[in-house]
TIRO-2110 file (N, C-alpha, C; in Angstrom, 1 decimal):
// TIRO-2110
4.8, 9.9, 31.4, N, 1, A
3.7, 9.0, 31.1, CA, 1, A
3.3, 8.0, 32.6, C, 1, A
2.4, 7.8, 32.9, N, 2, A
2.0, 7.2, 33.8, CA, 2, A
2.5, 5.8, 33.7, C, 2, A
2.1, 4.7, 35.2, N, 3, A
2.5, 3.4, 35.4, CA, 3, A
1.3, 2.8, 34.1, C, 3, A
0.6, 2.8, 34.2, N, 4, A
-0.4, 1.9, 32.9, CA, 4, A
0.7, 2.1, 31.6, C, 4, A
0.6, 2.5, 31.4, N, 5, A
1.2, 3.4, 30.0, CA, 5, A
2.8, 2.3, 29.8, C, 5, A
3.4, 2.5, 31.1, N, 6, A
4.6, 1.8, 30.8, CA, 6, A
5.2, -0.3, 30.2, C, 6, A
5.6, 0.3, 29.7, N, 7, A
5.3, -1.4, 29.9, CA, 7, A
6.0, -2.4, 31.1, C, 7, A
5.9, -2.7, 31.1, N, 8, A
6.1, -4.3, 32.1, CA, 8, A
7.3, -4.8, 31.5, C, 8, A
8.1, -4.4, 32.5, N, 9, A
9.7, -5.0, 33.1, CA, 9, A
9.6, -6.8, 33.2, C, 9, A
10.5, -7.5, 32.6, N, 10, A
10.8, -9.1, 33.0, CA, 10, A
12.3, -8.7, 34.1, C, 10, A
11.7, -9.4, 34.9, N, 11, A
13.4, -10.0, 35.3, CA, 11, A
13.5, -10.8, 35.5, C, 11, A
15.5, -11.0, 35.1, N, 12, A
16.1, -12.2, 34.4, CA, 12, A
16.5, -12.0, 35.6, C, 12, A
17.2, -13.8, 35.8, N, 13, A
18.6, -14.1, 36.6, CA, 13, A
19.4, -14.5, 36.1, C, 13, A
20.7, -13.8, 35.4, N, 14, A
22.0, -13.9, 34.7, CA, 14, A
23.0, -14.8, 35.5, C, 14, A
23.9, -15.6, 34.8, N, 15, A
24.1, -16.6, 34.6, CA, 15, A
25.7, -16.4, 34.2, C, 15, A
26.3, -17.5, 34.5, N, 16, A
27.9, -17.8, 33.1, CA, 16, A
27.7, -19.1, 33.0, C, 16, A
27.9, -19.9, 32.0, N, 17, A
28.1, -20.8, 31.3, CA, 17, A
29.3, -21.3, 30.6, C, 17, A
30.2, -21.3, 31.1, N, 18, A
31.3, -21.6, 29.8, CA, 18, A
31.4, -20.5, 29.1, C, 18, A
31.5, -19.5, 29.8, N, 19, A
32.3, -18.5, 29.1, CA, 19, A
31.4, -17.1, 28.7, C, 19, A
30.0, -17.8, 28.4, N, 20, A
29.1, -17.3, 28.2, CA, 20, A
28.1, -16.4, 29.1, C, 20, A
27.3, -15.8, 28.3, N, 21, A
26.0, -15.3, 29.1, CA, 21, A
25.3, -15.2, 29.4, C, 21, A
23.7, -15.7, 30.4, N, 22, A
22.6, -16.6, 29.8, CA, 22, A
21.6, -16.0, 30.8, C, 22, A
20.6, -16.3, 30.9, N, 23, A
19.3, -15.9, 31.6, CA, 23, A
18.5, -16.2, 32.0, C, 23, A
17.7, -16.3, 32.6, N, 24, A
16.5, -17.3, 33.0, CA, 24, A
15.2, -16.2, 33.3, C, 24, A
14.3, -16.4, 33.0, N, 25, A
13.3, -16.1, 33.7, CA, 25, A
13.1, -15.9, 35.0, C, 25, A
13.5, -14.7, 36.7, N, 26, A
13.3, -15.3, 37.4, CA, 26, A
11.9, -15.7, 38.6, C, 26, A
11.2, -15.8, 37.4, N, 27, A
9.9, -16.4, 38.3, CA, 27, A
9.8, -17.7, 38.2, C, 27, A
10.6, -18.8, 37.9, N, 28, A
10.5, -19.8, 37.7, CA, 28, A
11.7, -20.7, 38.3, C, 28, A
12.5, -19.1, 38.9, N, 29, A
13.1, -20.4, 39.2, CA, 29, A
12.8, -20.1, 41.4, C, 29, A
13.1, -21.4, 42.3, N, 30, A
12.7, -21.5, 43.3, CA, 30, A
14.0, -21.3, 44.5, C, 30, A
15.1, -21.5, 44.0, N, 31, A
16.2, -21.4, 44.6, CA, 31, A
17.8, -21.5, 43.8, C, 31, A
18.6, -20.8, 44.8, N, 32, A
19.8, -21.1, 44.1, CA, 32, A
21.0, -21.8, 44.9, C, 32, A
21.5, -22.8, 44.9, N, 33, A
22.3, -23.3, 45.6, CA, 33, A
24.1, -23.8, 45.3, C, 33, A
24.7, -23.9, 46.0, N, 34, A
26.0, -24.5, 45.7, CA, 34, A
25.9, -26.3, 44.9, C, 34, A
26.5, -26.3, 44.4, N, 35, A
27.3, -27.5, 44.5, CA, 35, A
26.7, -29.0, 45.2, C, 35, A
26.3, -29.6, 44.6, N, 36, A
26.0, -30.6, 45.6, CA, 36, A
26.1, -32.0, 44.3, C, 36, A
26.8, -33.3, 45.1, N, 37, A
27.9, -33.8, 44.3, CA, 37, A
26.1, -34.6, 44.0, C, 37, A
25.8, -35.9, 42.7, N, 38, A
25.1, -36.4, 42.4, CA, 38, A
24.9, -38.4, 42.5, C, 38, A
23.8, -38.8, 42.7, N, 39, A
23.8, -39.9, 42.5, CA, 39, A
23.3, -39.9, 41.5, C, 39, A
24.4, -41.0, 40.4, N, 40, A
23.7, -41.5, 38.6, CA, 40, A
22.8, -42.3, 39.4, C, 40, A
21.9, -41.8, 37.8, N, 41, A
20.6, -42.9, 37.3, CA, 41, A
21.3, -43.7, 35.9, C, 41, A
21.4, -45.1, 36.0, N, 42, A
21.1, -45.7, 35.0, CA, 42, A
20.2, -45.6, 33.7, C, 42, A
20.8, -45.1, 32.6, N, 43, A
19.7, -45.0, 31.3, CA, 43, A
19.7, -43.5, 31.0, C, 43, A
20.3, -42.5, 32.0, N, 44, A
19.9, -40.8, 32.0, CA, 44, A
20.3, -40.2, 31.0, C, 44, A
19.8, -39.6, 30.0, N, 45, A
20.9, -38.7, 29.1, CA, 45, A
22.3, -38.2, 29.4, C, 45, A
22.8, -38.5, 28.4, N, 46, A
24.3, -37.8, 29.1, CA, 46, A
24.5, -36.6, 30.1, C, 46, A
23.5, -35.6, 29.6, N, 47, A
23.4, -34.4, 30.5, CA, 47, A
23.0, -34.3, 31.8, C, 47, A
22.5, -35.2, 32.3, N, 48, A
21.5, -35.9, 33.5, CA, 48, A
22.8, -36.1, 34.4, C, 48, A
23.3, -35.2, 35.5, N, 49, A
24.2, -35.6, 35.6, CA, 49, A
23.7, -36.4, 37.5, C, 49, A
22.4, -36.6, 37.8, N, 50, A
22.0, -37.7, 38.2, CA, 50, A
20.5, -36.7, 39.3, C, 50, A
20.9, -36.9, 40.4, N, 51, A
20.1, -36.5, 41.5, CA, 51, A
20.4, -36.4, 42.6, C, 51, A
19.8, -34.9, 43.3, N, 52, A
20.4, -34.7, 44.7, CA, 52, A
18.9, -35.0, 45.5, C, 52, A
19.3, -34.9, 47.2, N, 53, A
17.8, -34.8, 47.7, CA, 53, A
17.7, -33.4, 48.3, C, 53, A
16.8, -33.1, 47.8, N, 54, A
16.5, -31.3, 48.5, CA, 54, A
15.6, -31.2, 49.2, C, 54, A
15.8, -31.4, 50.7, N, 55, A
14.4, -31.3, 51.6, CA, 55, A
13.7, -32.0, 51.9, C, 55, A
13.7, -33.7, 50.9, N, 56, A
13.4, -34.5, 51.1, CA, 56, A
12.6, -35.3, 50.1, C, 56, A
12.6, -34.2, 48.9, N, 57, A
12.4, -34.2, 47.6, CA, 57, A
14.1, -35.0, 46.7, C, 57, A
13.2, -35.8, 45.6, N, 58, A
14.7, -36.3, 44.9, CA, 58, A
14.3, -35.2, 43.1, C, 58, A
14.9, -34.1, 43.4, N, 59, A
15.9, -33.6, 42.5, CA, 59, A
17.4, -33.9, 40.8, C, 59, A
16.1, -33.5, 40.1, N, 60, A
17.2, -34.7, 39.0, CA, 60, A
17.8, -33.1, 38.8, C, 60, A
19.1, -33.5, 38.5, N, 61, A
19.7, -32.2, 38.1, CA, 61, A
21.0, -32.2, 36.5, C, 61, A
21.0, -31.2, 36.0, N, 62, A
21.3, -31.3, 33.7, CA, 62, A
22.0, -30.3, 34.1, C, 62, A
23.0, -31.2, 33.9, N, 63, A
24.1, -30.1, 33.4, CA, 63, A
24.0, -29.7, 32.5, C, 63, A
23.0, -28.4, 32.6, N, 64, A
23.0, -27.0, 31.6, CA, 64, A
24.0, -27.1, 30.4, C, 64, A
25.3, -27.1, 30.6, N, 65, A
26.3, -26.9, 29.7, CA, 65, A
26.3, -27.9, 28.5, C, 65, A
26.0, -29.0, 29.3, N, 66, A
26.3, -30.7, 28.0, CA, 66, A
25.1, -30.5, 27.4, C, 66, A
23.8, -30.6, 28.4, N, 67, A
22.3, -29.7, 27.3, CA, 67, A
22.4, -29.3, 26.7, C, 67, A
23.5, -28.2, 26.4, N, 68, A
23.4, -26.9, 25.2, CA, 68, A
24.6, -26.6, 24.3, C, 68, A
24.8, -28.1, 24.7, N, 69, A
26.4, -27.9, 23.5, CA, 69, A
27.0, -27.7, 24.2, C, 69, A
27.6, -27.2, 24.9, N, 70, A
29.0, -26.7, 25.2, CA, 70, A
29.6, -26.8, 25.7, C, 70, A
31.5, -26.3, 25.8, N, 71, A
31.9, -27.0, 26.5, CA, 71, A
32.5, -27.4, 27.5, C, 71, A
32.1, -29.0, 28.5, N, 72, A
31.5, -28.8, 29.9, CA, 72, A
33.1, -29.1, 30.3, C, 72, A
32.9, -28.4, 31.8, N, 73, A
34.1, -28.2, 32.3, CA, 73, A
34.3, -29.1, 33.1, C, 73, A
35.4, -29.5, 34.8, N, 74, A
35.4, -30.3, 34.9, CA, 74, A
34.7, -29.4, 36.5, C, 74, A
33.8, -30.4, 37.0, N, 75, A
32.6, -30.0, 38.3, CA, 75, A
33.4, -29.8, 40.0, C, 75, A
32.7, -28.4, 40.4, N, 76, A
34.3, -28.1, 41.0, CA, 76, A
33.4, -27.7, 42.2, C, 76, A
33.1, -27.5, 43.5, N, 77, A
32.3, -27.2, 44.3, CA, 77, A
31.9, -25.0, 44.2, C, 77, A
33.0, -24.2, 43.5, N, 78, A
32.5, -23.0, 42.9, CA, 78, A
30.8, -23.6, 41.7, C, 78, A
31.0, -24.2, 41.3, N, 79, A
29.4, -24.7, 40.6, CA, 79, A
28.2, -24.3, 41.9, C, 79, A
26.9, -23.6, 40.9, N, 80, A
25.6, -23.5, 41.4, CA, 80, A
25.3, -24.7, 40.5, C, 80, A
24.2, -24.5, 41.3, N, 81, A
22.7, -25.2, 40.6, CA, 81, A
21.6, -24.4, 41.3, C, 81, A
20.5, -24.0, 40.0, N, 82, A
19.5, -23.5, 39.9, CA, 82, A
18.3, -24.1, 39.7, C, 82, A
17.9, -24.2, 41.0, N, 83, A
16.9, -24.1, 40.7, CA, 83, A
15.3, -24.3, 40.7, C, 83, A
15.0, -24.9, 40.0, N, 84, A
13.5, -24.2, 38.5, CA, 84, A
12.6, -25.0, 38.6, C, 84, A
11.4, -24.4, 38.5, N, 85, A
10.5, -25.2, 38.8, CA, 85, A
9.5, -24.8, 36.7, C, 85, A
9.3, -26.1, 36.2, N, 86, A
8.8, -25.3, 34.8, CA, 86, A
7.4, -26.2, 35.0, C, 86, A
6.3, -25.5, 34.8, N, 87, A
5.2, -26.5, 35.3, CA, 87, A
4.9, -27.4, 36.5, C, 87, A
4.4, -28.7, 36.8, N, 88, A
4.7, -29.2, 37.4, CA, 88, A
5.9, -29.8, 38.1, C, 88, A
6.8, -29.8, 37.1, N, 89, A
8.7, -30.7, 37.4, CA, 89, A
9.4, -29.0, 38.2, C, 89, A
10.3, -29.7, 39.5, N, 90, A
11.5, -29.2, 39.3, CA, 90, A
12.8, -29.8, 39.4, C, 90, A
14.0, -29.1, 39.1, N, 91, A
15.1, -29.6, 37.9, CA, 91, A
15.8, -28.7, 38.3, C, 91, A
17.1, -29.1, 38.8, N, 92, A
18.5, -28.8, 39.2, CA, 92, A
19.0, -28.2, 37.8, C, 92, A
19.6, -27.1, 37.9, N, 93, A
20.3, -26.7, 36.5, CA, 93, A
22.1, -26.2, 37.1, C, 93, A
22.9, -26.9, 35.7, N, 94, A
23.8, -27.1, 36.6, CA, 94, A
24.6, -25.9, 35.7, C, 94, A
25.2, -24.6, 37.0, N, 95, A
25.9, -23.9, 36.1, CA, 95, A
27.0, -23.0, 36.4, C, 95, A
27.9, -22.8, 35.8, N, 96, A
29.6, -21.9, 36.2, CA, 96, A
28.9, -20.9, 37.3, C, 96, A
28.1, -20.5, 37.8, N, 97, A
28.0, -19.2, 38.4, CA, 97, A
26.9, -18.4, 38.1, C, 97, A
26.4, -17.7, 39.3, N, 98, A
25.4, -16.4, 39.1, CA, 98, A
25.7, -15.5, 38.9, C, 98, A
25.0, -14.3, 38.4, N, 99, A
26.0, -13.1, 37.8, CA, 99, A
25.1, -12.1, 38.8, C, 99, A
23.7, -11.7, 38.7, N, 100, A
23.1, -10.9, 38.5, CA, 100, A
21.3, -11.1, 38.6, C, 100, A
20.3, -9.4, 38.5, N, 101, A
19.2, -10.1, 38.6, CA, 101, A
18.9, -8.8, 37.9, C, 101, A
18.5, -8.8, 36.5, N, 102, A
18.3, -7.7, 35.9, CA, 102, A
16.8, -7.1, 35.7, C, 102, A
16.2, -5.9, 35.4, N, 103, A
15.2, -5.8, 34.8, CA, 103, A
14.9, -5.2, 33.6, C, 103, A
14.6, -6.2, 32.9, N, 104, A
14.4, -5.5, 31.6, CA, 104, A
12.8, -5.4, 30.8, C, 104, A
12.6, -4.3, 29.3, N, 105, A
11.4, -3.9, 29.2, CA, 105, A
11.3, -4.7, 28.2, C, 105, A
10.5, -5.1, 27.2, N, 106, A
10.3, -6.5, 25.9, CA, 106, A
11.3, -5.4, 25.0, C, 106, A
12.2, -4.2, 25.3, N, 107, A
12.1, -3.2, 23.9, CA, 107, A
13.5, -3.7, 24.1, C, 107, A
13.9, -4.3, 24.4, N, 108, A
15.2, -4.9, 25.4, CA, 108, A
15.5, -6.2, 24.8, C, 108, A
14.9, -6.3, 24.6, N, 109, A
15.1, -8.0, 24.3, CA, 109, A
14.5, -8.5, 22.8, C, 109, A
15.7, -9.1, 22.0, N, 110, A
15.3, -9.3, 20.5, CA, 110, A
15.3, -10.6, 20.1, C, 110, A
14.6, -10.5, 19.0, N, 111, A
14.3, -12.7, 18.4, CA, 111, A
15.3, -12.9, 18.0, C, 111, A
16.0, -14.5, 19.2, N, 112, A
17.3, -15.1, 18.2, CA, 112, A
17.2, -14.9, 16.6, C, 112, A
18.4, -14.9, 15.8, N, 113, A
18.5, -14.9, 14.4, CA, 113, A
17.7, -16.2, 14.1, C, 113, A
17.6, -16.6, 12.9, N, 114, A
17.0, -18.3, 12.2, CA, 114, A
18.4, -18.5, 12.1, C, 114, A
17.9, -19.3, 12.5, N, 115, A
18.9, -20.7, 12.3, CA, 115, A
19.0, -22.1, 10.9, C, 115, A
20.1, -22.5, 10.6, N, 116, A
20.4, -23.2, 10.1, CA, 116, A
19.0, -24.0, 9.7, C, 116, A
18.8, -25.3, 9.4, N, 117, A
17.4, -26.1, 9.4, CA, 117, A
18.4, -27.3, 10.3, C, 117, A
17.8, -27.8, 11.0, N, 118, A
19.0, -29.3, 11.8, CA, 118, A
19.2, -28.7, 13.4, C, 118, A
19.3, -27.7, 13.4, N, 119, A
20.0, -27.5, 14.1, CA, 119, A
19.2, -27.1, 15.8, C, 119, A
19.7, -27.1, 16.5, N, 120, A
18.6, -27.1, 17.7, CA, 120, A
18.2, -25.4, 18.2, C, 120, A
16.9, -25.5, 18.3, N, 121, A
15.6, -24.2, 17.4, CA, 121, A
14.9, -24.4, 19.1, C, 121, A
14.8, -23.2, 19.4, N, 122, A
13.6, -22.7, 20.0, CA, 122, A
14.0, -22.7, 21.9, C, 122, A
15.6, -23.1, 21.8, N, 123, A
16.6, -23.1, 23.0, CA, 123, A
15.9, -21.7, 23.9, C, 123, A
16.9, -21.1, 23.1, N, 124, A
17.0, -19.3, 23.7, CA, 124, A
16.0, -18.3, 23.4, C, 124, A
15.4, -18.2, 23.2, N, 125, A
13.4, -17.1, 23.6, CA, 125, A
13.8, -15.7, 22.6, C, 125, A
15.2, -15.4, 23.5, N, 126, A
15.4, -13.9, 23.2, CA, 126, A
17.4, -13.8, 23.2, C, 126, A
17.2, -12.4, 22.9, N, 127, A
18.8, -11.8, 23.3, CA, 127, A
18.3, -10.8, 23.8, C, 127, A
19.7, -10.1, 24.9, N, 128, A
20.0, -8.8, 25.3, CA, 128, A
21.5, -8.7, 25.1, C, 128, A
21.9, -7.0, 25.3, N, 129, A
23.0, -6.5, 25.4, CA, 129, A
22.9, -5.6, 26.6, C, 129, A
23.8, -6.2, 27.3, N, 130, A
23.4, -5.5, 28.9, CA, 130, A
25.9, -5.3, 28.9, C, 130, A
25.7, -4.3, 29.3, N, 131, A
27.4, -3.0, 29.5, CA, 131, A
28.4, -4.3, 28.1, C, 131, A
28.1, -3.9, 27.2, N, 132, A
28.8, -5.3, 25.5, CA, 132, A
28.6, -6.4, 25.9, C, 132, A
28.2, -7.0, 27.0, N, 133, A
27.7, -8.5, 27.1, CA, 133, A
25.5, -8.8, 26.4, C, 133, A
26.4, -10.1, 25.9, N, 134, A
25.5, -10.6, 25.1, CA, 134, A
24.9, -11.4, 25.8, C, 134, A
23.8, -11.3, 26.2, N, 135, A
22.8, -12.0, 27.1, CA, 135, A
21.8, -13.1, 26.0, C, 135, A
22.3, -14.3, 26.5, N, 136, A
20.5, -15.7, 26.2, CA, 136, A
19.9, -15.8, 26.9, C, 136, A
18.8, -15.4, 26.6, N, 137, A
17.5, -15.7, 27.1, CA, 137, A
17.2, -16.9, 26.9, C, 137, A
17.2, -18.2, 28.1, N, 138, A
16.7, -19.1, 27.1, CA, 138, A
15.3, -19.7, 27.4, C, 138, A
14.7, -20.4, 27.0, N, 139, A
13.2, -21.3, 26.8, CA, 139, A
13.0, -21.8, 28.0, C, 139, A
12.7, -22.1, 29.5, N, 140, A
12.6, -22.9, 30.1, CA, 140, A
12.2, -24.2, 29.5, C, 140, A
11.0, -24.5, 29.2, N, 141, A
10.2, -24.8, 29.0, CA, 141, A
11.6, -26.0, 27.9, C, 141, A
11.8, -25.3, 26.9, N, 142, A
12.8, -25.6, 26.0, CA, 142, A
14.0, -26.8, 26.7, C, 142, A
14.3, -25.9, 27.2, N, 143, A
15.0, -26.6, 28.0, CA, 143, A
14.9, -27.5, 28.9, C, 143, A
14.3, -27.6, 29.8, N, 144, A
14.8, -28.9, 30.4, CA, 144, A
13.6, -29.6, 29.7, C, 144, A
12.9, -29.9, 28.5, N, 145, A
12.0, -31.0, 27.9, CA, 145, A
13.6, -31.9, 27.4, C, 145, A
13.0, -33.2, 27.4, N, 146, A
14.0, -34.1, 27.2, CA, 146, A
14.2, -34.4, 25.4, C, 146, A
14.6, -34.5, 24.5, N, 147, A
14.5, -34.2, 23.1, CA, 147, A
14.4, -35.0, 23.4, C, 147, A
13.4, -35.7, 22.0, N, 148, A
13.0, -37.4, 21.8, CA, 148, A
14.4, -39.0, 21.1, C, 148, A
15.2, -37.8, 20.4, N, 149, A
16.5, -38.2, 20.5, CA, 149, A
17.0, -39.3, 21.3, C, 149, A
16.8, -38.4, 22.5, N, 150, A
18.4, -38.0, 23.6, CA, 150, A
17.3, -39.3, 24.6, C, 150, A
15.8, -39.5, 24.5, N, 151, A
15.2, -40.1, 25.1, CA, 151, A
14.5, -41.7, 25.2, C, 151, A
15.6, -42.0, 23.6, N, 152, A
15.5, -42.9, 22.6, CA, 152, A
16.3, -44.2, 23.3, C, 152, A
END
């Protein structure tokens, strides 16, 4: 098999959140940094921790567990902020821990099953199994976009 016919590999950054495994496309990740106390903003959605100063730039930080309706844990020095870029917008995603970088072919990724109407759709774009762990691949655009109900 020549390299021109080999399927393109996608590199994903895997991380832990509420005792579950998630992943993001590594190309959207700008940096990984330790937990920094945030400055809260009035009228922000409950899952927005606040903002931090990232080398002179005001960076909004989202508690990813709360955004995904997962059990929220007390924030500690063990938490990590994954700084991602979606379009022209930079956002910090608060997670429990970063795990690894994995390279997967399109055949390794399966679409998530259809869920009942009214549930949060589109946040998980794919599922994969690595070492008996189910990894949920997040759709970054759907994850960082503020839902209409939270924006009101």
